[in-house]
C-alpha angles and dihedrals in degrees: 000000000000092000090068090053099045098028123163091192100131140359092190098080099268116137109293143120090273098064094108099034122125108258127207128178120207116196125215110307095020122106135198117252113288093245090067117089109214118142113241134225088217090064095041102039106009089244130136107234115238087222140340121219115198130186123188136185143151133226130181091254093041111034093182125038129161130176118191136181127193135175134187139165118257119221090257090057095254118127123251114210131186128182118179136175126195125197128185102193125203092247139014088243091060089049089053091050093049091047091051091051093047094048095043104046104007090211089150094062125085095223124128094229111053089167090069102109123234109229123214112250125202108252113154094190091060137061087228144351123188125183142180136176129208118193125185095178093250116100125327118342119254115247126199126194140175120195128186131191118168108305093349129095125184123188126191136191107186141174114182145093100288125089106228090210089067093046097067094120092054094043092047089051089061089062093051092071 
């Protein structure tokens, strides 16, 4: 399974495919290099992230991989959180396989309900966009998304004020880089 190889399971040092990735922390006001493809709380919520943690690595089947995590405080005092992972796979077929694994079993997401299905969302600028929402009634709901364009796959785990289904133009632009 590709998901085990290019896993985004945890940025906190738990067993995952990111254990030996290069890690960089950007404090408030700092941004990762423009060639990286993490989504940004500034674009989604208009918030300055308190910090951005980025991990990057490369594998033969996925020459470029970045995982990023951001957090910020919403005006109501709740916390916005965004974790993204970007993969540029060696071939479009590998990207399709990774996407299928991520949308079917969601083993790469840190949610408590992997059985929650990801629904396909209409996004003409992409080869595919899948989305799910999990609400517990406390704070903003958690949203999960997988996007694919050609050899690229972008995954998001997000808690904030934006609805990722209405942000398809922004999210698709991340895969144009």
